[in-house]
N, CA, C and O atoms as a Tripos MOL2 file, in Angstrom:
@<TRIPOS>MOLECULE
protein
  288   287    72     0     0
PROTEIN
NO_CHARGES

@<TRIPOS>ATOM
      1 N         -19.4530   10.6960  -18.7680 N.3       1 UNK1
      2 CA        -18.8180    9.9510  -17.7010 C.3       1 UNK1
      3 C         -19.8640    9.3050  -16.7860 C.2       1 UNK1
      4 O         -19.6370    8.2170  -16.2560 O.2       1 UNK1
      5 N         -20.9850    9.9600  -16.6020 N.am      2 UNK2
      6 CA        -22.0190    9.4170  -15.7300 C.3       2 UNK2
      7 C         -22.5600    8.1020  -16.2820 C.2       2 UNK2
      8 O         -22.8940    7.1960  -15.5190 O.2       2 UNK2
      9 N         -22.6480    7.9950  -17.6240 N.am      3 UNK3
     10 CA        -23.1350    6.7630  -18.2460 C.3       3 UNK3
     11 C         -22.2000    5.6000  -17.9300 C.2       3 UNK3
     12 O         -22.6560    4.5020  -17.6100 O.2       3 UNK3
     13 N         -20.9060    5.8400  -18.0190 N.am      4 UNK4
     14 CA        -19.9280    4.7950  -17.7080 C.3       4 UNK4
     15 C         -20.0370    4.4020  -16.2410 C.2       4 UNK4
     16 O         -20.0280    3.2160  -15.9120 O.2       4 UNK4
     17 N         -20.1380    5.3850  -15.3670 N.am      5 UNK5
     18 CA        -20.2490    5.1070  -13.9380 C.3       5 UNK5
     19 C         -21.4850    4.2700  -13.6210 C.2       5 UNK5
     20 O         -21.4250    3.3630  -12.7910 O.2       5 UNK5
     21 N         -22.5960    4.5670  -14.2730 N.am      6 UNK6
     22 CA        -23.8140    3.8050  -13.9900 C.3       6 UNK6
     23 C         -23.6860    2.3750  -14.5140 C.2       6 UNK6
     24 O         -24.1920    1.4440  -13.8880 O.2       6 UNK6
     25 N         -23.0140    2.1880  -15.6600 N.am      7 UNK7
     26 CA        -22.8010    0.8320  -16.1770 C.3       7 UNK7
     27 C         -21.9120    0.0320  -15.2460 C.2       7 UNK7
     28 O         -22.1700   -1.1430  -14.9840 O.2       7 UNK7
     29 N         -20.8650    0.6690  -14.7470 N.am      8 UNK8
     30 CA        -19.9580   -0.0060  -13.8140 C.3       8 UNK8
     31 C         -20.7000   -0.3750  -12.5370 C.2       8 UNK8
     32 O         -20.5510   -1.4850  -12.0280 O.2       8 UNK8
     33 N         -21.4950    0.5470  -12.0240 N.am      9 UNK9
     34 CA        -22.2590    0.2720  -10.8080 C.3       9 UNK9
     35 C         -23.2560   -0.8540  -11.0250 C.2       9 UNK9
     36 O         -23.4390   -1.6990  -10.1490 O.2       9 UNK9
     37 N         -23.8980   -0.8730  -12.1790 N.am     10 UNK10
     38 CA        -24.8480   -1.9430  -12.4970 C.3      10 UNK10
     39 C         -24.1230   -3.2920  -12.5380 C.2      10 UNK10
     40 O         -24.6260   -4.2890  -12.0200 O.2      10 UNK10
     41 N         -22.9650   -3.3150  -13.1430 N.am     11 UNK11
     42 CA        -22.1750   -4.5450  -13.2160 C.3      11 UNK11
     43 C         -21.7590   -4.9990  -11.8140 C.2      11 UNK11
     44 O         -21.8620   -6.1810  -11.4850 O.2      11 UNK11
     45 N         -21.2960   -4.0730  -11.0030 N.am     12 UNK12
     46 CA        -20.9020   -4.4070   -9.6280 C.3      12 UNK12
     47 C         -22.0830   -4.9210   -8.8170 C.2      12 UNK12
     48 O         -21.9500   -5.8770   -8.0540 O.2      12 UNK12
     49 N         -23.2240   -4.2930   -8.9810 N.am     13 UNK13
     50 CA        -24.4220   -4.7390   -8.2690 C.3      13 UNK13
     51 C         -24.8010   -6.1680   -8.6790 C.2      13 UNK13
     52 O         -25.1970   -6.9780   -7.8400 O.2      13 UNK13
     53 N         -24.6760   -6.4640   -9.9670 N.am     14 UNK14
     54 CA        -24.9940   -7.8120  -10.4390 C.3      14 UNK14
     55 C         -24.0270   -8.8340   -9.8390 C.2      14 UNK14
     56 O         -24.4360   -9.9300   -9.4570 O.2      14 UNK14
     57 N         -22.7590   -8.4750   -9.7580 N.am     15 UNK15
     58 CA        -21.7840   -9.3740   -9.1580 C.3      15 UNK15
     59 C         -22.0780   -9.5890   -7.6730 C.2      15 UNK15
     60 O         -21.9760  -10.7100   -7.1730 O.2      15 UNK15
     61 N         -22.4370   -8.5330   -6.9830 N.am     16 UNK16
     62 CA        -22.7820   -8.6680   -5.5580 C.3      16 UNK16
     63 C         -23.9800   -9.5870   -5.3620 C.2      16 UNK16
     64 O         -24.0270  -10.3580   -4.4040 O.2      16 UNK16
     65 N         -24.9540   -9.5040   -6.2750 N.am     17 UNK17
     66 CA        -26.1350  -10.3600   -6.1720 C.3      17 UNK17
     67 C         -25.7730  -11.8310   -6.3230 C.2      17 UNK17
     68 O         -26.4900  -12.6990   -5.8230 O.2      17 UNK17
     69 N         -24.6740  -12.1210   -7.0020 N.am     18 UNK18
     70 CA        -24.2400  -13.5150   -7.1540 C.3      18 UNK18
     71 C         -23.4250  -13.9820   -5.9600 C.2      18 UNK18
     72 O         -22.9870  -15.1310   -5.9120 O.2      18 UNK18
     73 N         -23.2180  -13.0830   -4.9860 N.am     19 UNK19
     74 CA        -22.4890  -13.4660   -3.7830 C.3      19 UNK19
     75 C         -21.0260  -13.0720   -3.7930 C.2      19 UNK19
     76 O         -20.2690  -13.4750   -2.9100 O.2      19 UNK19
     77 N         -20.6220  -12.2950   -4.7740 N.am     20 UNK20
     78 CA        -19.2260  -11.8510   -4.8380 C.3      20 UNK20
     79 C         -19.1000  -10.4810   -4.1850 C.2      20 UNK20
     80 O         -20.0730   -9.7430   -4.0330 O.2      20 UNK20
     81 N         -17.8830  -10.1750   -3.8100 N.am     21 UNK21
     82 CA        -17.6250   -8.8450   -3.2800 C.3      21 UNK21
     83 C         -16.2810   -8.3620   -3.7960 C.2      21 UNK21
     84 O         -15.3900   -9.1740   -4.0440 O.2      21 UNK21
     85 N         -16.1210   -7.0710   -3.9590 N.am     22 UNK22
     86 CA        -14.8580   -6.5510   -4.4830 C.3      22 UNK22
     87 C         -13.7630   -6.5680   -3.4140 C.2      22 UNK22
     88 O         -14.0260   -6.3670   -2.2280 O.2      22 UNK22
     89 N         -12.5590   -6.8060   -3.8540 N.am     23 UNK23
     90 CA        -11.3960   -6.7360   -2.9700 C.3      23 UNK23
     91 C         -10.3030   -5.9660   -3.6860 C.2      23 UNK23
     92 O         -10.2100   -5.9810   -4.9140 O.2      23 UNK23
     93 N          -9.5030   -5.3120   -2.9210 N.am     24 UNK24
     94 CA         -8.3760   -4.5720   -3.4770 C.3      24 UNK24
     95 C          -7.1050   -5.2600   -3.0240 C.2      24 UNK24
     96 O          -6.9250   -5.5190   -1.8340 O.2      24 UNK24
     97 N          -6.2220   -5.5570   -3.9670 N.am     25 UNK25
     98 CA         -4.9370   -6.1440   -3.6040 C.3      25 UNK25
     99 C          -3.8230   -5.2550   -4.1290 C.2      25 UNK25
    100 O          -3.9600   -4.5770   -5.1470 O.2      25 UNK25
    101 N          -2.7440   -5.2810   -3.4180 N.am     26 UNK26
    102 CA         -1.5790   -4.5120   -3.8120 C.3      26 UNK26
    103 C          -0.5070   -5.4770   -4.2780 C.2      26 UNK26
    104 O          -0.2210   -6.4720   -3.6120 O.2      26 UNK26
    105 N           0.0760   -5.1820   -5.4110 N.am     27 UNK27
    106 CA          1.1120   -6.0360   -5.9770 C.3      27 UNK27
    107 C           2.3620   -5.1930   -6.2200 C.2      27 UNK27
    108 O           2.2780   -3.9700   -6.3320 O.2      27 UNK27
    109 N           3.5210   -5.8480   -6.3010 N.am     28 UNK28
    110 CA          4.7490   -5.0940   -6.5580 C.3      28 UNK28
    111 C           4.6620   -4.3420   -7.8940 C.2      28 UNK28
    112 O           4.0600   -4.8170   -8.8560 O.2      28 UNK28
    113 N           5.2670   -3.1820   -7.9210 N.am     29 UNK29
    114 CA          5.2950   -2.3580   -9.1260 C.3      29 UNK29
    115 C           6.4170   -2.8500  -10.0290 C.2      29 UNK29
    116 O           7.5930   -2.6790   -9.7080 O.2      29 UNK29
    117 N           6.0620   -3.4580  -11.1490 N.am     30 UNK30
    118 CA          7.0530   -4.0180  -12.0710 C.3      30 UNK30
    119 C           7.8700   -2.9420  -12.7830 C.2      30 UNK30
    120 O           8.8590   -3.2570  -13.4460 O.2      30 UNK30
    121 N           7.4750   -1.6960  -12.6550 N.am     31 UNK31
    122 CA          8.2010   -0.5990  -13.3070 C.3      31 UNK31
    123 C           9.3390   -0.0520  -12.4540 C.2      31 UNK31
    124 O          10.1460    0.7520  -12.9220 O.2      31 UNK31
    125 N           9.3960   -0.4880  -11.2150 N.am     32 UNK32
    126 CA         10.4610    0.0230  -10.3360 C.3      32 UNK32
    127 C          11.8210   -0.4520  -10.8290 C.2      32 UNK32
    128 O          11.9410   -1.5660  -11.3370 O.2      32 UNK32
    129 N          12.8370    0.3780  -10.6860 N.am     33 UNK33
    130 CA         14.1690    0.0200  -11.1950 C.3      33 UNK33
    131 C          14.7380   -1.2600  -10.5650 C.2      33 UNK33
    132 O          15.4640   -1.9970  -11.2310 O.2      33 UNK33
    133 N          14.4260   -1.5270   -9.3190 N.am     34 UNK34
    134 CA         15.0200   -2.6840   -8.6550 C.3      34 UNK34
    135 C          14.1090   -3.9170   -8.6740 C.2      34 UNK34
    136 O          14.3770   -4.8890   -7.9680 O.2      34 UNK34
    137 N          13.0460   -3.8880   -9.4650 N.am     35 UNK35
    138 CA         12.0910   -4.9920   -9.4690 C.3      35 UNK35
    139 C          12.7550   -6.3140   -9.8650 C.2      35 UNK35
    140 O          12.5880   -7.3170   -9.1710 O.2      35 UNK35
    141 N          13.4970   -6.3280  -10.9580 N.am     36 UNK36
    142 CA         14.1390   -7.5680  -11.4290 C.3      36 UNK36
    143 C          15.1470   -8.0760  -10.4060 C.2      36 UNK36
    144 O          15.2300   -9.2810  -10.1660 O.2      36 UNK36
    145 N          15.9050   -7.1800   -9.8070 N.am     37 UNK37
    146 CA         16.8780   -7.5910   -8.7850 C.3      37 UNK37
    147 C          16.1710   -8.2270   -7.5880 C.2      37 UNK37
    148 O          16.6370   -9.2310   -7.0480 O.2      37 UNK37
    149 N          15.0570   -7.6470   -7.1820 N.am     38 UNK38
    150 CA         14.3090   -8.1890   -6.0500 C.3      38 UNK38
    151 C          13.7170   -9.5500   -6.3900 C.2      38 UNK38
    152 O          13.6760  -10.4360   -5.5360 O.2      38 UNK38
    153 N          13.2590   -9.7290   -7.6250 N.am     39 UNK39
    154 CA         12.7560  -11.0410   -8.0530 C.3      39 UNK39
    155 C          13.8600  -12.0900   -7.9790 C.2      39 UNK39
    156 O          13.6430  -13.1990   -7.4910 O.2      39 UNK39
    157 N          15.0410  -11.7320   -8.4650 N.am     40 UNK40
    158 CA         16.1670  -12.6700   -8.4020 C.3      40 UNK40
    159 C          16.5260  -13.0020   -6.9590 C.2      40 UNK40
    160 O          16.7850  -14.1600   -6.6300 O.2      40 UNK40
    161 N          16.5410  -11.9900   -6.1010 N.am     41 UNK41
    162 CA         16.8850  -12.2070   -4.6990 C.3      41 UNK41
    163 C          15.8970  -13.1710   -4.0360 C.2      41 UNK41
    164 O          16.2960  -14.1130   -3.3510 O.2      41 UNK41
    165 N          14.6110  -12.9210   -4.2510 N.am     42 UNK42
    166 CA         13.6000  -13.7810   -3.6460 C.3      42 UNK42
    167 C          13.6200  -15.1840   -4.2450 C.2      42 UNK42
    168 O          13.3760  -16.1610   -3.5370 O.2      42 UNK42
    169 N          13.9050  -15.2910   -5.5240 N.am     43 UNK43
    170 CA         13.9960  -16.6100   -6.1650 C.3      43 UNK43
    171 C          15.1630  -17.4060   -5.5940 C.2      43 UNK43
    172 O          15.0450  -18.6080   -5.3580 O.2      43 UNK43
    173 N          16.2890  -16.7310   -5.3730 N.am     44 UNK44
    174 CA         17.4470  -17.4100   -4.7640 C.3      44 UNK44
    175 C          17.1080  -17.9000   -3.3620 C.2      44 UNK44
    176 O          17.4480  -19.0230   -2.9910 O.2      44 UNK44
    177 N          16.4350  -17.0520   -2.5840 N.am     45 UNK45
    178 CA         16.0490  -17.4540   -1.2360 C.3      45 UNK45
    179 C          15.1180  -18.6680   -1.2630 C.2      45 UNK45
    180 O          15.2600  -19.5810   -0.4500 O.2      45 UNK45
    181 N          14.1770  -18.6750   -2.1880 N.am     46 UNK46
    182 CA         13.2520  -19.8000   -2.2910 C.3      46 UNK46
    183 C          13.9910  -21.0720   -2.7030 C.2      46 UNK46
    184 O          13.7250  -22.1490   -2.1700 O.2      46 UNK46
    185 N          14.9180  -20.9460   -3.6520 N.am     47 UNK47
    186 CA         15.6880  -22.1120   -4.1000 C.3      47 UNK47
    187 C          16.5520  -22.6540   -2.9700 C.2      47 UNK47
    188 O          16.6610  -23.8670   -2.7910 O.2      47 UNK47
    189 N          17.1630  -21.7580   -2.2110 N.am     48 UNK48
    190 CA         17.9910  -22.1880   -1.0790 C.3      48 UNK48
    191 C          17.1300  -22.8840   -0.0190 C.2      48 UNK48
    192 O          17.5470  -23.8870    0.5600 O.2      48 UNK48
    193 N          15.9580  -22.3630    0.2290 N.am     49 UNK49
    194 CA         15.0580  -22.9760    1.2080 C.3      49 UNK49
    195 C          14.6330  -24.3620    0.7310 C.2      49 UNK49
    196 O          14.5190  -25.2890    1.5340 O.2      49 UNK49
    197 N          14.3990  -24.5050   -0.5730 N.am     50 UNK50
    198 CA         14.0150  -25.8080   -1.1170 C.3      50 UNK50
    199 C          15.1230  -26.8350   -0.9440 C.2      50 UNK50
    200 O          14.8530  -27.9880   -0.6060 O.2      50 UNK50
    201 N          16.3620  -26.4310   -1.1710 N.am     51 UNK51
    202 CA         17.4640  -27.3920   -1.0370 C.3      51 UNK51
    203 C          17.7190  -27.7290    0.4300 C.2      51 UNK51
    204 O          18.1920  -28.8230    0.7390 O.2      51 UNK51
    205 N          17.4140  -26.8090    1.3250 N.am     52 UNK52
    206 CA         17.6210  -27.0650    2.7500 C.3      52 UNK52
    207 C          16.5300  -27.9760    3.3220 C.2      52 UNK52
    208 O          16.7490  -28.6510    4.3280 O.2      52 UNK52
    209 N          15.3680  -27.9940    2.6880 N.am     53 UNK53
    210 CA         14.2500  -28.8030    3.1720 C.3      53 UNK53
    211 C          14.2580  -30.1400    2.4340 C.2      53 UNK53
    212 O          13.8240  -30.2300    1.2850 O.2      53 UNK53
    213 N          14.7460  -31.1530    3.0960 N.am     54 UNK54
    214 CA         14.8910  -32.4560    2.4300 C.3      54 UNK54
    215 C          13.5540  -33.1200    2.1260 C.2      54 UNK54
    216 O          13.5010  -34.0040    1.2700 O.2      54 UNK54
    217 N          12.4970  -32.7350    2.7810 N.am     55 UNK55
    218 CA         11.2010  -33.3530    2.5440 C.3      55 UNK55
    219 C          10.3820  -32.6890    1.4540 C.2      55 UNK55
    220 O           9.3040  -33.1720    1.1070 O.2      55 UNK55
    221 N          10.8790  -31.5850    0.9110 N.am     56 UNK56
    222 CA         10.0710  -30.8350   -0.0530 C.3      56 UNK56
    223 C           9.8190  -31.6430   -1.3250 C.2      56 UNK56
    224 O           8.7200  -31.5880   -1.8780 O.2      56 UNK56
    225 N          10.8150  -32.3910   -1.7970 N.am     57 UNK57
    226 CA         10.6160  -33.1580   -3.0180 C.3      57 UNK57
    227 C           9.5700  -34.2510   -2.8150 C.2      57 UNK57
    228 O           8.7600  -34.5110   -3.7040 O.2      57 UNK57
    229 N           9.5860  -34.8880   -1.6470 N.am     58 UNK58
    230 CA          8.5600  -35.8920   -1.3480 C.3      58 UNK58
    231 C           7.1710  -35.2550   -1.3330 C.2      58 UNK58
    232 O           6.2120  -35.8240   -1.8540 O.2      58 UNK58
    233 N           7.0790  -34.0890   -0.7410 N.am     59 UNK59
    234 CA          5.8080  -33.3730   -0.6920 C.3      59 UNK59
    235 C           5.3020  -33.0560   -2.0970 C.2      59 UNK59
    236 O           4.1300  -33.2690   -2.4060 O.2      59 UNK59
    237 N           6.1980  -32.5430   -2.9460 N.am     60 UNK60
    238 CA          5.8230  -32.1940   -4.3150 C.3      60 UNK60
    239 C           5.4050  -33.4470   -5.0820 C.2      60 UNK60
    240 O           4.4080  -33.4320   -5.8030 O.2      60 UNK60
    241 N           6.1630  -34.5240   -4.9260 N.am     61 UNK61
    242 CA          5.8240  -35.7760   -5.6110 C.3      61 UNK61
    243 C           4.4520  -36.2880   -5.1790 C.2      61 UNK61
    244 O           3.6680  -36.7370   -6.0150 O.2      61 UNK61
    245 N           4.1580  -36.2250   -3.8890 N.am     62 UNK62
    246 CA          2.8520  -36.6620   -3.3930 C.3      62 UNK62
    247 C           1.7300  -35.7760   -3.9420 C.2      62 UNK62
    248 O           0.6640  -36.2680   -4.3120 O.2      62 UNK62
    249 N           1.9800  -34.4880   -3.9900 N.am     63 UNK63
    250 CA          0.9690  -33.5640   -4.5130 C.3      63 UNK63
    251 C           0.7040  -33.8490   -5.9910 C.2      63 UNK63
    252 O          -0.4460  -33.8460   -6.4280 O.2      63 UNK63
    253 N           1.7530  -34.0920   -6.7510 N.am     64 UNK64
    254 CA          1.5820  -34.3890   -8.1690 C.3      64 UNK64
    255 C           0.8590  -35.7170   -8.3740 C.2      64 UNK64
    256 O           0.0270  -35.8370   -9.2720 O.2      64 UNK64
    257 N           1.1690  -36.7070   -7.5540 N.am     65 UNK65
    258 CA          0.5120  -38.0120   -7.6670 C.3      65 UNK65
    259 C          -0.9770  -37.8850   -7.3670 C.2      65 UNK65
    260 O          -1.7870  -38.6460   -7.8970 O.2      65 UNK65
    261 N          -1.3350  -36.9320   -6.5260 N.am     66 UNK66
    262 CA         -2.7230  -36.7240   -6.1630 C.3      66 UNK66
    263 C          -3.5400  -36.1420   -7.3180 C.2      66 UNK66
    264 O          -4.7700  -36.1590   -7.2850 O.2      66 UNK66
    265 N          -2.8570  -35.6340   -8.3270 N.am     67 UNK67
    266 CA         -3.5460  -35.0360   -9.4810 C.3      67 UNK67
    267 C          -3.9270  -36.0690  -10.5290 C.2      67 UNK67
    268 O          -4.6390  -35.7340  -11.4750 O.2      67 UNK67
    269 N          -3.4810  -37.3060  -10.3950 N.am     68 UNK68
    270 CA         -3.8080  -38.3430  -11.3730 C.3      68 UNK68
    271 C          -5.3080  -38.4400  -11.5540 C.2      68 UNK68
    272 O          -6.0650  -38.5000  -10.5850 O.2      68 UNK68
    273 N          -5.7240  -38.4570  -12.8010 N.am     69 UNK69
    274 CA         -7.1550  -38.5680  -13.1000 C.3      69 UNK69
    275 C          -7.8540  -37.2330  -13.2750 C.2      69 UNK69
    276 O          -8.9980  -37.1970  -13.7280 O.2      69 UNK69
    277 N          -7.2000  -36.1410  -12.9290 N.am     70 UNK70
    278 CA         -7.8000  -34.8340  -13.1080 C.3      70 UNK70
    279 C          -7.6670  -34.4440  -14.5740 C.2      70 UNK70
    280 O          -6.7210  -34.8490  -15.2500 O.2      70 UNK70
    281 N          -8.5970  -33.6750  -15.0490 N.am     71 UNK71
    282 CA         -8.5110  -33.1840  -16.4280 C.3      71 UNK71
    283 C          -8.4540  -31.6800  -16.4140 C.2      71 UNK71
    284 O          -8.8320  -31.0280  -15.4410 O.2      71 UNK71
    285 N          -7.9810  -31.1530  -17.4950 N.am     72 UNK72
    286 CA         -7.8600  -29.6880  -17.6010 C.3      72 UNK72
    287 C          -9.1590  -29.0480  -17.9220 C.2      72 UNK72
    288 O          -9.2320  -27.8250  -18.0460 O.2      72 UNK72
@<TRIPOS>BOND
     1     1     2 1
     2     2     3 1
     3     3     4 2
     4     3     5 am
     5     5     6 1
     6     6     7 1
     7     7     8 2
     8     7     9 am
     9     9    10 1
    10    10    11 1
    11    11    12 2
    12    11    13 am
    13    13    14 1
    14    14    15 1
    15    15    16 2
    16    15    17 am
    17    17    18 1
    18    18    19 1
    19    19    20 2
    20    19    21 am
    21    21    22 1
    22    22    23 1
    23    23    24 2
    24    23    25 am
    25    25    26 1
    26    26    27 1
    27    27    28 2
    28    27    29 am
    29    29    30 1
    30    30    31 1
    31    31    32 2
    32    31    33 am
    33    33    34 1
    34    34    35 1
    35    35    36 2
    36    35    37 am
    37    37    38 1
    38    38    39 1
    39    39    40 2
    40    39    41 am
    41    41    42 1
    42    42    43 1
    43    43    44 2
    44    43    45 am
    45    45    46 1
    46    46    47 1
    47    47    48 2
    48    47    49 am
    49    49    50 1
    50    50    51 1
    51    51    52 2
    52    51    53 am
    53    53    54 1
    54    54    55 1
    55    55    56 2
    56    55    57 am
    57    57    58 1
    58    58    59 1
    59    59    60 2
    60    59    61 am
    61    61    62 1
    62    62    63 1
    63    63    64 2
    64    63    65 am
    65    65    66 1
    66    66    67 1
    67    67    68 2
    68    67    69 am
    69    69    70 1
    70    70    71 1
    71    71    72 2
    72    71    73 am
    73    73    74 1
    74    74    75 1
    75    75    76 2
    76    75    77 am
    77    77    78 1
    78    78    79 1
    79    79    80 2
    80    79    81 am
    81    81    82 1
    82    82    83 1
    83    83    84 2
    84    83    85 am
    85    85    86 1
    86    86    87 1
    87    87    88 2
    88    87    89 am
    89    89    90 1
    90    90    91 1
    91    91    92 2
    92    91    93 am
    93    93    94 1
    94    94    95 1
    95    95    96 2
    96    95    97 am
    97    97    98 1
    98    98    99 1
    99    99   100 2
   100    99   101 am
   101   101   102 1
   102   102   103 1
   103   103   104 2
   104   103   105 am
   105   105   106 1
   106   106   107 1
   107   107   108 2
   108   107   109 am
   109   109   110 1
   110   110   111 1
   111   111   112 2
   112   111   113 am
   113   113   114 1
   114   114   115 1
   115   115   116 2
   116   115   117 am
   117   117   118 1
   118   118   119 1
   119   119   120 2
   120   119   121 am
   121   121   122 1
   122   122   123 1
   123   123   124 2
   124   123   125 am
   125   125   126 1
   126   126   127 1
   127   127   128 2
   128   127   129 am
   129   129   130 1
   130   130   131 1
   131   131   132 2
   132   131   133 am
   133   133   134 1
   134   134   135 1
   135   135   136 2
   136   135   137 am
   137   137   138 1
   138   138   139 1
   139   139   140 2
   140   139   141 am
   141   141   142 1
   142   142   143 1
   143   143   144 2
   144   143   145 am
   145   145   146 1
   146   146   147 1
   147   147   148 2
   148   147   149 am
   149   149   150 1
   150   150   151 1
   151   151   152 2
   152   151   153 am
   153   153   154 1
   154   154   155 1
   155   155   156 2
   156   155   157 am
   157   157   158 1
   158   158   159 1
   159   159   160 2
   160   159   161 am
   161   161   162 1
   162   162   163 1
   163   163   164 2
   164   163   165 am
   165   165   166 1
   166   166   167 1
   167   167   168 2
   168   167   169 am
   169   169   170 1
   170   170   171 1
   171   171   172 2
   172   171   173 am
   173   173   174 1
   174   174   175 1
   175   175   176 2
   176   175   177 am
   177   177   178 1
   178   178   179 1
   179   179   180 2
   180   179   181 am
   181   181   182 1
   182   182   183 1
   183   183   184 2
   184   183   185 am
   185   185   186 1
   186   186   187 1
   187   187   188 2
   188   187   189 am
   189   189   190 1
   190   190   191 1
   191   191   192 2
   192   191   193 am
   193   193   194 1
   194   194   195 1
   195   195   196 2
   196   195   197 am
   197   197   198 1
   198   198   199 1
   199   199   200 2
   200   199   201 am
   201   201   202 1
   202   202   203 1
   203   203   204 2
   204   203   205 am
   205   205   206 1
   206   206   207 1
   207   207   208 2
   208   207   209 am
   209   209   210 1
   210   210   211 1
   211   211   212 2
   212   211   213 am
   213   213   214 1
   214   214   215 1
   215   215   216 2
   216   215   217 am
   217   217   218 1
   218   218   219 1
   219   219   220 2
   220   219   221 am
   221   221   222 1
   222   222   223 1
   223   223   224 2
   224   223   225 am
   225   225   226 1
   226   226   227 1
   227   227   228 2
   228   227   229 am
   229   229   230 1
   230   230   231 1
   231   231   232 2
   232   231   233 am
   233   233   234 1
   234   234   235 1
   235   235   236 2
   236   235   237 am
   237   237   238 1
   238   238   239 1
   239   239   240 2
   240   239   241 am
   241   241   242 1
   242   242   243 1
   243   243   244 2
   244   243   245 am
   245   245   246 1
   246   246   247 1
   247   247   248 2
   248   247   249 am
   249   249   250 1
   250   250   251 1
   251   251   252 2
   252   251   253 am
   253   253   254 1
   254   254   255 1
   255   255   256 2
   256   255   257 am
   257   257   258 1
   258   258   259 1
   259   259   260 2
   260   259   261 am
   261   261   262 1
   262   262   263 1
   263   263   264 2
   264   263   265 am
   265   265   266 1
   266   266   267 1
   267   267   268 2
   268   267   269 am
   269   269   270 1
   270   270   271 1
   271   271   272 2
   272   271   273 am
   273   273   274 1
   274   274   275 1
   275   275   276 2
   276   275   277 am
   277   277   278 1
   278   278   279 1
   279   279   280 2
   280   279   281 am
   281   281   282 1
   282   282   283 1
   283   283   284 2
   284   283   285 am
   285   285   286 1
   286   286   287 1
   287   287   288 2
@<TRIPOS>SUBSTRUCTURE
     1 UNK1         2 RESIDUE 1 A UNK
     2 UNK2         6 RESIDUE 1 A UNK
     3 UNK3        10 RESIDUE 1 A UNK
     4 UNK4        14 RESIDUE 1 A UNK
     5 UNK5        18 RESIDUE 1 A UNK
     6 UNK6        22 RESIDUE 1 A UNK
     7 UNK7        26 RESIDUE 1 A UNK
     8 UNK8        30 RESIDUE 1 A UNK
     9 UNK9        34 RESIDUE 1 A UNK
    10 UNK10       38 RESIDUE 1 A UNK
    11 UNK11       42 RESIDUE 1 A UNK
    12 UNK12       46 RESIDUE 1 A UNK
    13 UNK13       50 RESIDUE 1 A UNK
    14 UNK14       54 RESIDUE 1 A UNK
    15 UNK15       58 RESIDUE 1 A UNK
    16 UNK16       62 RESIDUE 1 A UNK
    17 UNK17       66 RESIDUE 1 A UNK
    18 UNK18       70 RESIDUE 1 A UNK
    19 UNK19       74 RESIDUE 1 A UNK
    20 UNK20       78 RESIDUE 1 A UNK
    21 UNK21       82 RESIDUE 1 A UNK
    22 UNK22       86 RESIDUE 1 A UNK
    23 UNK23       90 RESIDUE 1 A UNK
    24 UNK24       94 RESIDUE 1 A UNK
    25 UNK25       98 RESIDUE 1 A UNK
    26 UNK26      102 RESIDUE 1 A UNK
    27 UNK27      106 RESIDUE 1 A UNK
    28 UNK28      110 RESIDUE 1 A UNK
    29 UNK29      114 RESIDUE 1 A UNK
    30 UNK30      118 RESIDUE 1 A UNK
    31 UNK31      122 RESIDUE 1 A UNK
    32 UNK32      126 RESIDUE 1 A UNK
    33 UNK33      130 RESIDUE 1 A UNK
    34 UNK34      134 RESIDUE 1 A UNK
    35 UNK35      138 RESIDUE 1 A UNK
    36 UNK36      142 RESIDUE 1 A UNK
    37 UNK37      146 RESIDUE 1 A UNK
    38 UNK38      150 RESIDUE 1 A UNK
    39 UNK39      154 RESIDUE 1 A UNK
    40 UNK40      158 RESIDUE 1 A UNK
    41 UNK41      162 RESIDUE 1 A UNK
    42 UNK42      166 RESIDUE 1 A UNK
    43 UNK43      170 RESIDUE 1 A UNK
    44 UNK44      174 RESIDUE 1 A UNK
    45 UNK45      178 RESIDUE 1 A UNK
    46 UNK46      182 RESIDUE 1 A UNK
    47 UNK47      186 RESIDUE 1 A UNK
    48 UNK48      190 RESIDUE 1 A UNK
    49 UNK49      194 RESIDUE 1 A UNK
    50 UNK50      198 RESIDUE 1 A UNK
    51 UNK51      202 RESIDUE 1 A UNK
    52 UNK52      206 RESIDUE 1 A UNK
    53 UNK53      210 RESIDUE 1 A UNK
    54 UNK54      214 RESIDUE 1 A UNK
    55 UNK55      218 RESIDUE 1 A UNK
    56 UNK56      222 RESIDUE 1 A UNK
    57 UNK57      226 RESIDUE 1 A UNK
    58 UNK58      230 RESIDUE 1 A UNK
    59 UNK59      234 RESIDUE 1 A UNK
    60 UNK60      238 RESIDUE 1 A UNK
    61 UNK61      242 RESIDUE 1 A UNK
    62 UNK62      246 RESIDUE 1 A UNK
    63 UNK63      250 RESIDUE 1 A UNK
    64 UNK64      254 RESIDUE 1 A UNK
    65 UNK65      258 RESIDUE 1 A UNK
    66 UNK66      262 RESIDUE 1 A UNK
    67 UNK67      266 RESIDUE 1 A UNK
    68 UNK68      270 RESIDUE 1 A UNK
    69 UNK69      274 RESIDUE 1 A UNK
    70 UNK70      278 RESIDUE 1 A UNK
    71 UNK71      282 RESIDUE 1 A UNK
    72 UNK72      286 RESIDUE 1 A UNK
């Protein structure tokens, strides 16, 4: 186990030398029984907000037009 730990530490040190730093993020647990229901609920809220905001389509169209000439 010590060998693995030293390899991980070496890798982390190399990343830090490049100017990166580790961050921890918390995300929803997809295994929870109500996860799918919560996704649907939030999706409905977002869709309702989009229909209530009359300027959102103009904003999206402008953003997409700004991508002209970009390559993948």
